[in-house]
N, C-alpha and C positions, 0 to 999 in steps of 0.2 A: 504494499499499500504506499503510495506517494504522500510525502510530507506536504503539509499546508504551510503557507507564510507564516500562521500563527505558532505552529509547532516548531518550525524552523527557527523563527523568533526566540522562542522560549528555550531552545537548545543551545542557541549562539550565546545568549545571555547568560545561561548557566556555565558554560564553558569559559567565557570572560570573566565571570565572579569568581571562579575556581582560580583563575590564573591571577587574580588581584587588579583586574583594571577597574578604574573609576567608572560609575555610571555604566554598568555593564547593559542595561536594558537600551539606553541611548544609543551606545556603541554598536549593539545588534542591529538596531534598526538601520543605522548608516551601512553597515558592511551588507545588510540584505537589500537595501536599496540599490548599492552598487553593484551587486551580483546580478540582480534582476533588471539593473537600468530603469528603475523607477525613482519617483521622489519618495520622501517619506511619508508625504500625504496618500500617496498611491498605495504604500505599504501599509497604513492604517485602514484604508477603505476596502481593502479586499482581503481580510485575515483568511478567509475559508479557500482561497485560490492554491490550487494545487502546483507544487513544483515540478518541471519538466526536468528529466535525466540530466540535461546539460546545465540546467540551472543548479541543481544540486551540486554537480561538479564544481561549478565555477564558486558556489557559495563556500564549500569545504575548502578549496584553494585559498580564497581571501581569508576565511578564519585562519587556517594555517598560518598564514604569513604575518596575520595579525597577532596571534598568540606568540610569533617570533620577535614580536615589537617591531614590525615594519609598520611605517606609518600608511595610513588608508590613501594619502595623497600620491605616496610612491607606488602602491600596487595599482592604482587607477591611472597614474601619470599626469595628473593634473591638480592645480589648487585654486580656489577662488582667492583674489586680493583685489580689494577697492571695487569690488562690485564687478570685476573682470576675471575671466577664466584663463590660467595660464598652464600651458605644457611644462613638464618637467624632464629633465635629463640627468644622467648620472654626475654631469659636470655643473649642475646648478644647484644653488641652496634651495630649500623649500621655503617658500615665503610665508611669514609669521604675521598674525596682526600687529606685532609691536612695530614693524617696519612702517606700517600705514603712519606712525608720528612723523616719519621723515617728508613723506607727501603732505600731510596736513599743515607741517610748518611751512613748506614752502608756498603753498596755496594761501596760506593766511598772510603772506607777506608780498604776495603779488596780486593785488585786488583786480586788476584790469585783465579780465579773461579775453579780451580781443586782440591783445598785442602778441605780436610774433617773436616771443621769448626763444632763446636757443639754450637749450639744457645740455649738461655733460654728466653722463652716469657712470661714475668709476666702480668697476668689478660689478657689471650690470647684471651677472647670472643669468636669470630667467627674462630680464627686461623689465620685471613688475614696477620698479620705481619710476623708470622713465617713461612707460607706457601708461601707467596711472596718471601722472602728470599731463601727459598729451591728450587723455580723457578730459581732463579738466580746462585744458586750454588749447581751443580748436584750431589756433592759428599758429601754434609754438611747434617748433621741431627739436631734435636732439640726437646726440650721438651716445651710443652705450659702448665701453670698453671692457673686455675681460681677458686675462691672461689665458684663459682656457678657451680654445678654438671651439670645442663642443657647447659652450656656454653661450658664445657669441652667435652660433648657428641656432641654438635654441630660441634666443631673443628675437632673432631675425624671423624665424618662423612665427612666433606669439605677436610679432609686429604686424606680419600680413594676415595672418588670422583674424586679428582685432580690427583691422581697417587701418592701420597706422603705417603700413608700410611706405608710403610716400614721405612720411615727416620723421621717420626713425632710422638710423643707420647705426650698424653695428661694426667693431674690428676686434682685432685681437691686438694687445698691447700691456704694457706694465704701467698701470696706473695713467697718470695724466703726462707722461714724459714726452709723448709724441704730439702734443697739441699745443696751438698758438692760442692767443687770447680770443676774446669774441662770446664769451657764455654770460649769459645773465643770471644764472644760477648752476650750480654744481652739487651734486647729490652722491652719497655713498653708503653702503653697508658693508664695510670691509670685514675681515676677519678679527674679531677681537678675544677670542678665548686664549688665556695662557696655555702654551703647550703643555705643561704638567697637568691642567684641569681638564683636559679632553677626555682622560679616561675616565673622569669622574660624571661625565655628561650621561643623560638617559641614553640607553641603548637605541631609541628611537632617532636620536640624533648622531651620536657618535659611528653608527653603523651604516648611516643611510645618506647623510648629507657628506659632500665632498671634503675631505680633511683641509685642503687648501682653501675652503671657504670659510674654515673654522678657526684655523691655527693663526693666532696674532703674535706670536714668538713669545719670548721667555716672560713677559709681563703684559701681552696682550695689546700692545700699544704700537707695535712694528709698523703696521699699516698707517696708522695716523702719522707718524714720523715719515714714511715715504711720500705721502699725499701732501702734506703742508707745505714743503718749500715751493710746490709748483702753483698754489693758488694765488698768490698775489699777482702774478704776470697772467693768469688766465681770467681773473674777474675784473671788471672796471670798478672804481670807486663806488661803494655801495652795493655790489654784486654780493650774492649771497652763497654760502655754502652750508648745506646741512648734512649731517653724518648719524647713523645709529651708533649706539654706544652700547656697552656692557654695564651691567649693574655695577655702581660703584666707580665707574671711569669718569665721570662728568669734569672733576677738577683736574685731572691729568691731561685729558684731551684739550680741554680750554687753554691750559697752559701752553701745550704745544703749539696751539693756533696763535695764541697770543706772542709767542716767540717769534713767530713768522709774519708779525704785522697785521694778522686780523684783528677786528675786534668783537668779541663774543656778544651777541645780540639777544641770547637766552637760551633755555632749555625746554625741551617738551616731554611731559610724562606719558609713560604708558597707561594701561588700565589699571594697574596696580600701584600708580603713583611714583613710580622710579623712573628718574630721568634718564629717558632712552633716546634722546636726541639731542645734539647740540647744533645751534644755529649761530654762523659767524658771517661778518661783512668785511668787504675788502675796503677796511676805512680804521681811522684811529679811534680809539677809545672802547667802550663796551665795559661789559663786567668780566671779572676774572673768576667768578666762583659760582656755586649751584645756588644763588640766594634767589633766583626767580625762576619758576617754572611756569612756561606758558605753551 
């Protein structure tokens, strides 16, 4: 006798609970929706629906990989970010909600949505930061750079799928060393995990995100030191730089930017209230510490 949606959901939730997953019923619904290519609402609407043999096999494989702590986004190869769906690859970081603070910080400081801004995205990965900004600024264009060729190709594919292919260009390179001036804003989500701390990350992260996108060197700050010297020549006076931070890194990253002549404009918190993004401008002045979160 074939299982129904309801019985498969109950069995999946039980397996996840036994393995120590939080919110096992919600997780089981997500897995079932992915296996059946349905929305969560459709899973709820038809609990009596029997599963075909191919659907049973697909669900079993997704559940097996999930129990091995592989994120569902990696299993299905896509992730939603800023309301857009991004394809992932082995060379790209899995975009997370914390990174949306970078997009929000730039959007808040560039109120004229009709201007043809030029953006530069350092360590573009899937292209999520740059393409999210292009979705907010319909006349803007930008360049994304990544040291991994596979990431640049994935970002280009995402741009084409999302309809931004004519405004977004991607290249392989070492941060901003190959670029000249002419960008209104520069964004980055560099690796910021200290090398020794990578082994302590959840398996979902350390086993499935590319190490190169995680490893920030001995103290987690190597990428910021590499990026900062190029910012003054790439940004016009008042030009904006926004980058994601690791927890507790706000003061240290601000100090690096200040040493290279940028003024720190503020910090943006994530949903937990942790300073997750620092915003700086190519101008004098600013603040040097985490006194303001905006």
